[in-house]
N, C-alpha and C positions, 0 to 999 in steps of 0.2 A: 382699474385694480381696486380691490377692497383692502384698505389700510387702517390698521389699528395703531394708535399711539399710546404707549404706556408712560404716563408722567403724573406727577403730583405737585401740589403747591400748598402752602399754608403758613401759619404764624411762625412756626419754628424753622421750617426748612426753606422758607422764602418762595418766591414765585419765578425764579430764573428758568427752571425747567419747563414750566408752562408757557412762559412768554416766548422763549426762543422756538419751542416746538410748534407754537400757534403760527409763527411766520411760515414754517414749512407746511403745516396743515392747510392754511388758506391757499397757498400756491398749488398744492396738490388738488385741492377742491376745484380751484379755477380750471385746472386741466382735466376736469371730469372724472376724478377719482372719488370713490366712496370713502370718506375719511371720518373715523370716530375715535373717541378717547376711551381708555381704560384706566380708571383711577381708584386708588385705595380708599377705604373708609375704616375708621377705628370704631369698634363697638364701645370701647371705654371712653373715648373722647370724640364724639361725633363732629365737633367743630375743628378738629385737628387738620383736616384736608378740605375743609368747607370752601375756603377762599379760592383754591385752585379749581375745584369742581364748578363753582359758580362762574368764574372767569371763562372757562371753556364753554359753558352753556351760553353765556352772554354773546359769545362770538359765533353762535349758531351751530355748534357741534354737539352730537349726541354723546352721552357718557354712560358707559357700563361700569357700575360700581362692583368692586371686588373687596372681599374681606381681607384685611392686611395680615390675618393669621393663617391664611390658607391660599397663598398666591397661586401656586402651581396647579392646584385643582381647579381654581377659578379660570385661570388662563387656558387650560386644556378645553374649556367649553367655548372659547372665543372663536367665532367664525370669520377669518380674514385670510387674505393671500400673504399679507406682509405685516410684521409686527416691528415697529420702531420704538426703541425704549430710550427714554431720557430720564435717568434716575440714578442716584448713588446707591439705592438699595438693591444692589446686584452683586454677584460673584461669579466664579467660573461655572459653578453648578447651575446657576440661573440660565446662562447662555447655552449650556449643553442641553438642558431640558426643554427650553422653548424652541430650540432648533427642530425638535420632533413635531411640533404642533403647527408650524407654519412653512409655507413654500419658501419665503424669504424672511430673514431677520436682519435688523440693523441696530446700531447703537450710536447715540450722540454722546461723545466723550470729551473730557477735558482733563483726565488724570492719568490714563494709561497704566492701570493697576494690574491688569489680568491678562491671561491668554483669552483672546475673544474668538469664540466659535460662532461667528456671524457671517453674513454674506457682504456686509459693508459697514464701515465705520465713518462717521462724520465728526471731524474735530475742526471747528471753524476758527480756531485761535491762531494768532500770530506765532509763527515758529513751529507749528505742529507738524509741518511737512518734514522737519528734522528728526522727529521722534522715531524710535524703532519699536514698532508694534509687533507683538507675538500674535499671529493670525494664521488661518488656513492659507494654503497656496493661492486659492481663487478669490480671496477676500479683497474687495475694492476699498481702497483708502482715499477718502475724500477729506484731504487735510489742508489746513492753512486758510488765509483770508480770501483765497479764490472761492471758498465755500461759506463765507460768513453770511449768515441769514439775517438780512436787514428787513425791517418792516417797510411796506411799500412807500411811505412818505419820505423815507431816508434814502431812496435809491436814485433820485434825480435832484440833487441839491446844488445850488449855485455857490460859487466861491465866497468865502467869508470875508467881509470887510473888517479889517483890524483897526480900531480906533487908536488914537495917539495915547490915550490913558484908559484905564479900566474904570467902569462905572457900575456895571451890573454883574454879579457873580451868582451862578446856579450852584446849588448844593443838592446832590442826590447820592444815596447809598443803596438804593434798591427798593423793592416792594415792601420788604420787611426790615425792621431794624431793632431786633430783640435786645441788642446791647446798648441802645440809646446813643449811637455814635453821632447821629444828627444833632441831638441836644448838646452833646460835648462840643461839637464844631461851632455851633451857633454861640454857645457861651464864650468860646475862645475869641470869636470874631465880632461880637456885638458892638464893640467900641470903635471899630474901624469905620471910615467914612463911606464905604461902598454900600450899595443896595444889594441885599442878599435875597435870592429867590429859592426858597426851601421846598423841595418836593416831599410831601407827606404820602408815603405809600399806603396801599390798602390793607396791609398787614401790620402796620404800626400798632403798638400797644396803646390802650386808652390812657395809661399813665403818661407815656412819653408824649402823646399828642396834647394832653392837658398842660404838661410843662412847656412844650413848644409854644402853645397859645399864650400862656403867661408871659413868656420871653418876648413874643411878637408884639404883645400889648404894651410892654415897657420900652421896647426898641423899635421905633418906626422904620428903621432901615432893614428889618427882617420881615419878609412877606411869605406867608405859607401858601402853598398851592396844593389843593386837594383835587383828585381826578385831573391831573395836570395834562395840558396839551404839550407834550415834551418837546417836539420839534419847534413849536412856537417859542417856548421859553429859551431853548438852546440858541435860536437865531437872535433872540433879543439880548442875550448875555455875552459879555466880552470874554470870560473864562468860566470854567466849571471846576468844582471840587467833587470828584466822583469816586465810588468804589471801582475796583479794577475788574469788573464783570463785563457782561455783553453790552452794557450802556456805553463803554469806551468806543465800540465800533460805530454806534449811532453818532456819538460826539465827533469821532473821526470823520465820518461822511459829511458832517456840517462844518468841519474845519475849526472846531472850538478848542483853543489851547486849554489843556486840562492838567489839574493837580490830582494825581491818583493816590488812593488809600486802599491798602489790602485789608479786606474785611473778612476773608475766608481763605483757607489753605490753597484752594484750587485757583485763586487769582494771583498767586505769587509769580508764576512763570510769565503770565500775561503782562503784569506790571513791570517786571524786570525787563522783559524783551522790548516793550514799547518805550521804556525809559532809555534803554541802550541805543534805540534808533532815534532818540530825541523827539519822539512824537508826544510824549507826556512827561511831566515831572513827577516821578514816583517817590512818595515820602515813606513808603514801607507799611508795615503792619500798624493798624490804627492805634493799638494799645501803647505804641512807643512814640507816637507823634505829640510833641509839646506845643503849647500855645505859641511860644517864641518861634519855633521852626515854621509853623503854618503861617503865621503873620508875616515873617520875613520872606517866605517864598512868594506870597501874594504881592508884597511890596516890591520885590525884585522884578516880578513880571510886569507890574504897573509901570515901572521906570524904563522897561526894556521892550519897546515896540518891536525891534528886530527879532528878538528871541520869540515873541508871540507870533510874528509873521512866519518865522521858520517852522514852528510847531504846527501852525495851521496848514501850511503847504505840505509838510511831510505827512500829516495825519490824513489828508484827502487822498494821498497816493496809495494808502494801504488797502482801501476797499473800493471796489468798482460797482457795487450794488447788484451784481449779477450772480452772487453766490447761490442763492436759493434756486434760481433757474437752472443752474448746473446740476444741482442735486435732483430736481425734478426730472430733468432730462435723462440723467443716469437711471432713475427708477423706471421711467418709461421704457428705456433700453432693455433693462433686464426682464421686464414684464413681457416685451414683445419678442424676446429671444430665448 
């Protein structure tokens, strides 16, 4: 099947849509599907979507560039059997129009904002199976952590050994950090005795990177990681401070006790649900998190190995690593029937 994936990434919108759709794209390609991307380009700000386009090309996929001001006319020219959209730049009109251009259409969702005139919806998030979607009678709903799309290295991970005390802490807020959340966290925690492994994403601003480098030079317990090997760092760390996005599922697969920060509205339900299940300790929206609260949470986990062991065990139970295979199997089924 010839499959087009409509997604963007960049400095302001982050790389979440690109990163999770790439997991699906690679698995589809492995199963002999012809997969390519359709990405927007801005005539006013050519660098706006550059990071996303470059990442897709680096992973070996062709990219068709469309003008962000004339999306429908551009999409009508795309030759594919199936269009999968992973973007917030959509509405009901979008789904109604693209339905005319492709044999199958699907949407990767995490907000449930519209009536979806599509053939299938993928929502990989915890608790999504409880949501009431407005869809056509025949629309297939692929919902919940049975459909979580994990990168290949996170699909077969051994149980996590939980040390008596915490020594190494990972900090990650995503590929972009327009609001300087990483800088704020590091400034809060720099005086603690732990070693901090800080992930610097490809879309961090130059100003924030410069400030982080200065902070790291002054505080030897802060180590910056560029082009990070995420699974290696996760396995080396005792706990993680993470945004409540897709990275939570990778951390869960590794059994890493995690302190969650909500850095975008679409992360609220994920953070709250995983906190309710005692998989993570969710501190809420990053703007409201104080130095005292963050430090106390880390110290509490440091003193409480039983709590960390429970978090690790529960986290490894929520994902089985087969989510993307289930999605690919469904797409093969609809193509053959």
